[in-house]
N, C-alpha and C positions, 0 to 999 in steps of 0.2 A: 240123189242116188244113194242107196243103202250100201253099207259095208258088207263084205262077204268074209266068212270065217270057216276054216276047216277045223271043226271042233275035235278032231282026232289028233291034231298037232298041238303040243304043249304051248308053243309060242303063240298060236292063234287063240287058244283058250285064255292065255294070260291077257292078250290084247282085248278079247271079248269081255273079260271080267272087268278090266280097267275102263273100257268104253261104257259098259253098263253102269258101273259105279259113278262115273262122271255124269252120265245122263240123269241118274236118280238125284244126285246132288244139285244139278242145274235146275231140275223141276221143282225140288223143294225150295231152293233159294228164290226162284221166281215167285212161287206161291207166298213165301214170307214177305218179299218186297212189294207185292201187289195187294196185300191185305191191309185192313185197318184194325187198330187195336184200341180197346178201351183203356185209357190211362188217366192218372190223376195229376192235375197241374201242381207243380211243386210250390207255386206261389199262393194260389187261392184254395187249393185242395179240392177242387170240384172235378168231376169226371167228364171226359169228352173223348170222341173218337179221333185217332191220329194215325197218319200213315208214316212209313219209314222215310223220314226227311225232317226238315224244319217245319214246325207247326205253330200256329198262333192259337192260344187259348181263347175260345169264344166268350168266356166269362170275364177275364181280366186283361186280355191282350198280351200276356207274357209269351215269349218265344220259348218253345219246347222242342229240343232236338231229339227225335226218336231214332236210335241206332240199334239194330238187332245184330248181335255178333253170331256168326254161324261157323 
């Protein structure tokens, strides 16, 4: 069920603005966390695709923790 706002009331406009901002941040955060990134292994210096989590370098087997600050 969607929320209803009376945009003529200041309190509802504030609530609408905050809800919209939260929805945008949530969508961006989900996109970042569900993507893969080309990174360089700190041990062997070869590139590979990694997700936001612990990753194993396919070249040397080193553990690489990819954490994206938002």
